[in-house]
C-alpha positions as CSV (number, residue, x, y, z in Angstrom):
1,M,-25.9,-9.2,-12.5
2,Y,-24.2,-6.1,-13.9
3,K,-24.8,-2.9,-15.7
4,Q,-23.3,-2.5,-19.2
5,V,-23.0,0.8,-21.0
6,C,-21.5,1.4,-24.4
7,V,-20.0,4.8,-24.9
8,S,-18.7,6.3,-28.1
9,V,-15.1,7.5,-27.6
10,M,-13.3,9.1,-30.5
11,A,-15.1,6.9,-33.1
12,A,-14.5,3.8,-31.0
13,T,-16.9,1.9,-28.8
14,T,-15.9,1.5,-25.1
15,T,-17.8,-0.9,-22.9
16,Y,-18.3,0.0,-19.2
17,L,-19.4,-2.8,-16.9
18,R,-20.3,-2.3,-13.2
19,P,-21.3,-5.7,-11.7
20,D,-22.8,-6.0,-8.3
21,M,-21.5,-9.6,-7.8
22,L,-17.9,-10.8,-7.8
23,A,-18.7,-13.9,-9.9
24,A,-20.1,-11.7,-12.7
25,A,-17.0,-9.6,-12.6
26,L,-14.7,-12.6,-12.8
27,D,-16.7,-14.1,-15.7
28,A,-16.4,-10.8,-17.6
29,L,-12.7,-10.7,-17.0
30,A,-12.3,-14.3,-18.2
31,S,-14.3,-13.5,-21.4
32,K,-12.4,-10.5,-22.8
33,P,-9.6,-8.0,-21.9
34,L,-10.9,-5.3,-19.5
35,T,-9.3,-2.6,-17.5
36,V,-10.2,-2.9,-13.8
37,A,-11.3,0.4,-12.3
38,A,-12.0,1.3,-8.6
39,G,-11.5,4.8,-7.4
40,C,-9.9,5.9,-10.7
41,T,-7.6,8.3,-8.9
42,D,-4.6,6.8,-10.7
43,L,-6.4,5.5,-13.8
44,F,-7.7,8.8,-15.1
45,P,-4.4,10.8,-14.6
46,S,-2.5,8.1,-16.5
47,T,-4.9,8.3,-19.5
48,E,-3.7,10.7,-22.2
49,S,-7.1,11.5,-23.6
50,K,-10.4,13.0,-22.5
51,A,-12.0,9.6,-21.9
52,L,-10.8,6.1,-21.0
53,P,-10.0,4.5,-24.4
54,Y,-10.5,0.9,-23.4
55,D,-13.2,-1.4,-22.0
56,V,-13.7,-0.9,-18.3
57,L,-14.7,-3.1,-15.4
58,D,-15.8,-1.0,-12.5
59,I,-15.6,-3.1,-9.3
60,T,-16.9,-0.4,-6.8
61,G,-20.4,-1.9,-6.9
62,I,-19.4,-5.4,-5.9
63,E,-20.9,-6.5,-2.6
64,G,-18.4,-7.6,0.0
65,L,-15.3,-6.0,-1.6
66,S,-15.1,-3.2,0.9
67,G,-14.8,-3.1,4.7
68,I,-12.4,-4.3,7.4
69,R,-13.0,-7.6,9.3
70,L,-11.1,-9.0,12.2
71,D,-11.2,-12.7,13.2
72,E,-8.9,-15.2,14.9
73,N,-6.7,-15.5,11.9
74,G,-6.0,-11.9,11.4
75,L,-7.4,-8.8,9.8
76,T,-8.8,-8.5,6.3
77,I,-9.2,-5.3,4.3
78,G,-11.4,-5.4,1.3
79,G,-9.9,-4.2,-2.0
80,T,-12.3,-1.4,-2.6
81,T,-12.0,0.0,1.0
82,T,-11.1,3.7,0.7
83,W,-8.3,5.4,2.4
84,S,-10.7,7.6,4.4
85,E,-12.3,4.4,5.7
86,I,-9.0,3.0,6.8
87,A,-7.9,6.3,8.4
88,E,-11.1,6.5,10.5
89,A,-11.4,2.9,11.5
90,D,-10.8,1.6,15.0
91,L,-7.7,-0.5,14.4
92,P,-4.9,-2.0,16.6
93,P,-1.8,0.1,17.2
94,A,0.1,-2.1,14.8
95,L,-1.9,-0.4,12.0
96,H,-1.2,3.1,13.2
97,A,1.4,3.4,10.4
98,L,-1.1,2.4,7.8
99,Q,-3.6,5.0,9.1
100,L,-1.0,7.7,9.1
101,A,-0.2,6.8,5.5
102,A,-3.9,6.8,4.6
103,R,-4.0,10.5,5.6
104,E,-1.1,11.2,3.3
105,V,-2.6,9.7,0.1
106,G,-3.3,12.9,-1.8
107,S,-6.1,15.3,-0.8
108,R,-9.2,14.5,1.2
109,Q,-11.1,14.1,-2.0
110,I,-8.6,11.5,-3.2
111,Q,-8.7,9.7,0.1
112,N,-12.5,9.5,-0.2
113,R,-12.2,7.9,-3.7
114,G,-8.9,6.1,-3.8
115,T,-8.9,2.4,-2.8
116,L,-6.4,0.1,-1.1
117,A,-6.4,-2.3,-4.1
118,G,-5.9,0.5,-6.6
119,N,-2.9,1.8,-4.7
120,I,-1.3,-1.6,-4.6
121,C,-2.1,-2.5,-8.2
122,N,-0.8,0.8,-9.5
123,A,2.6,-0.3,-8.1
124,S,4.2,3.1,-7.8
125,P,7.6,3.0,-6.1
126,A,6.3,6.0,-4.0
127,A,2.9,4.5,-3.1
128,D,2.2,5.6,0.5
129,G,0.3,2.5,1.5
130,I,3.0,0.0,0.7
131,P,5.7,0.4,3.4
132,P,3.1,0.2,6.3
133,L,1.6,-3.0,4.6
134,L,5.1,-4.5,4.3
135,V,5.8,-4.2,8.1
136,L,2.5,-6.0,8.6
137,N,3.6,-9.0,6.5
138,A,0.5,-8.3,4.3
139,Q,-0.7,-10.8,1.8
140,V,-2.9,-10.1,-1.2
141,E,-5.8,-12.2,-2.4
142,L,-6.2,-12.5,-6.1
143,S,-9.5,-13.9,-7.5
144,A,-10.2,-15.3,-10.9
145,A,-13.0,-17.4,-12.4
146,S,-10.6,-20.3,-12.2
147,G,-9.8,-19.9,-8.5
148,V,-8.2,-17.8,-5.8
149,R,-4.5,-17.5,-4.9
150,H,-2.7,-15.6,-2.1
151,L,0.7,-14.0,-2.4
152,P,2.9,-12.1,0.1
153,L,3.0,-8.4,-0.9
154,T,6.8,-8.7,-1.2
155,E,6.3,-11.3,-4.0
156,Y,3.3,-9.5,-5.6
157,L,5.2,-6.3,-6.4
158,L,7.7,-6.7,-9.2
159,G,8.8,-3.2,-10.1
160,P,7.4,0.2,-11.2
161,R,3.9,-0.4,-12.5
162,K,4.5,-4.2,-12.5
163,T,2.8,-6.8,-10.4
164,Q,2.0,-10.5,-10.3
165,R,-1.7,-9.9,-11.1
166,R,-2.9,-11.7,-14.2
167,A,-5.3,-10.1,-16.6
168,D,-8.2,-12.2,-15.5
169,E,-7.6,-11.5,-11.7
170,I,-9.0,-8.9,-9.3
171,L,-7.2,-8.0,-6.1
172,T,-10.1,-8.7,-3.8
173,S,-8.5,-8.2,-0.3
174,V,-5.4,-7.7,1.7
175,R,-4.8,-10.1,4.6
176,I,-2.7,-9.2,7.7
177,P,-1.9,-12.3,9.7
178,S,-2.7,-12.4,13.4
179,P,0.9,-12.3,14.7
180,A,1.6,-9.1,12.7
181,L,-1.2,-7.3,14.7
182,A,1.2,-7.1,17.7
183,G,3.2,-4.1,18.6
184,Q,3.3,-0.4,17.8
185,S,3.9,1.2,14.5
186,H,4.5,4.6,12.9
187,F,4.9,6.1,9.4
188,L,6.8,9.2,8.1
189,K,7.4,10.6,4.6
190,L,9.6,13.3,3.2
191,G,8.7,15.5,0.3
192,A,9.2,19.0,-1.1
193,R,6.2,20.2,0.9
194,T,3.9,18.8,3.6
195,Y,0.8,17.7,1.6
196,L,-0.1,16.5,-1.9
197,V,3.4,15.5,-2.8
198,I,5.3,12.5,-4.2
199,S,7.7,11.3,-1.6
200,I,11.5,11.7,-1.7
201,A,11.5,8.9,0.9
202,M,9.1,7.3,3.3
203,T,9.4,4.9,6.2
204,A,7.3,2.6,8.2
205,A,8.2,0.6,11.4
206,R,6.4,-1.9,13.6
207,V,8.1,-2.9,16.9
208,V,7.1,-5.5,19.5
209,I,8.7,-4.8,22.9
210,E,8.5,-7.3,25.8
211,D,10.1,-6.7,29.2
212,G,11.9,-3.7,27.8
213,V,13.5,-5.6,25.0
214,V,12.7,-5.6,21.3
215,T,11.5,-9.1,20.3
216,E,10.2,-8.2,16.8
217,A,11.1,-5.4,14.4
218,A,9.8,-4.7,10.9
219,L,11.2,-1.7,9.0
220,A,10.3,-0.7,5.4
221,V,11.4,2.1,3.1
222,G,9.6,3.4,0.0
223,A,10.4,5.8,-2.8
224,C,14.0,4.7,-2.7
225,G,14.1,2.0,-5.3
226,P,11.9,0.1,-7.9
227,V,9.7,-1.2,-5.1
228,A,9.4,-0.4,-1.4
229,R,11.2,-3.0,0.7
230,R,12.0,-4.3,4.1
231,I,15.4,-3.4,5.6
232,D,16.4,-6.8,7.1
233,A,19.8,-5.8,8.5
234,A,18.4,-2.8,10.3
235,E,15.7,-5.0,11.8
236,Q,18.2,-7.4,13.1
237,A,20.2,-4.6,14.7
238,L,17.2,-3.8,17.0
239,I,16.4,-7.4,18.2
240,G,17.3,-8.4,21.7
241,Q,18.0,-5.0,23.2
242,P,16.1,-2.0,24.4
243,L,14.7,0.1,21.5
244,N,17.6,2.1,20.2
245,P,16.8,4.2,17.1
246,D,20.5,5.2,16.8
247,A,21.3,1.5,16.0
248,I,19.9,2.3,12.5
249,T,23.0,3.6,10.7
250,D,23.1,5.0,7.2
251,Q,25.3,2.1,6.2
252,L,22.7,-0.5,7.3
253,V,20.0,1.3,5.2
254,A,22.2,2.0,2.2
255,G,23.0,-1.7,1.7
256,A,19.3,-2.5,1.1
257,L,18.4,0.4,-1.3
258,S,18.9,1.2,-4.9
259,P,17.5,4.7,-5.4
260,I,17.7,6.8,-8.5
261,D,18.6,10.5,-9.2
262,D,15.5,12.5,-10.3
263,I,14.1,16.0,-10.1
264,R,13.0,15.5,-6.5
265,A,16.4,14.3,-5.0
266,D,19.6,12.5,-5.9
267,A,20.3,8.9,-4.8
268,G,22.7,9.9,-1.9
269,F,20.2,12.3,-0.4
270,R,17.5,9.6,-0.5
271,I,19.7,7.1,1.3
272,T,20.6,9.5,4.1
273,S,17.0,10.7,4.3
274,A,15.6,7.2,4.6
275,A,18.0,6.3,7.4
276,E,17.1,9.5,9.3
277,L,13.4,9.0,8.7
278,L,13.7,5.4,10.1
279,R,15.4,6.8,13.3
280,R,12.7,9.4,13.7
281,T,10.0,6.8,13.1
282,L,11.4,4.6,15.8
283,R,11.7,7.6,18.2
284,A,8.0,8.3,17.7
285,I,7.3,4.7,18.7
286,E,9.7,5.0,21.7
287,A,7.8,8.1,22.8
288,G,4.6,6.2,23.1
289,P,1.0,7.0,21.9
290,G,1.4,10.7,22.8
291,G,4.4,11.0,20.6
292,M,3.0,9.1,17.6
293,T,1.8,12.0,15.6
294,Q,3.0,13.5,12.4
């Protein structure tokens, strides 16, 4: 059911498990503390040693944990689906923002290895994938030997590096409900350079327009607080009228954010940048498919 390797690390013994079935992985998690590993693009950099100093459960060999499936209830993305796979998939326009973000997750090598579940479970305030998932009303599926539970992504994320995932659970998939597959979307990020950068601010938007009027708006900002979040007041400012990016004022955005000062930018700059990025994100949607490029 799974491969087990014991590796000597600094006079300690580390166990490495790589099951090919989900049930075996969940049984292993229930039996002892294990660190879940997928692409390891976050796991290895956060380890202050030459090797991982704890027992590891590698979930990349589990059948059925990767891939994208669409049915009448919505779209499901497997937890070990890579960012390259997401970027290159044939997806509805509502997921254009997620695909743009997928192309911003580090280098091409990182995109080939990094996984959707890893990005979410790492819970970085600047995780590129989170704002586009928030505007899609995404839900996470958490599986344990004792059962499966589903949580909105907004409830799952608690703070920097903190989530609702229990030690015996694996984030097996992300579910996007069918109504959230409507509309057009876009994503933008601001950093000190174009590529391979931690964001100063990032924004995602999804808008549904019927008969020239906005009937649904979902706006999210990342890297401007402990967790990425939806901007409810700004969303309401768009509803019931033609799409007007200038309706998103700095004040509307500032009321929803709590950024910090750090080496990349101060809090005030992050707020004004987030508001301007949201306006530009909406202008890209307003321009139509030809204008929806980075």
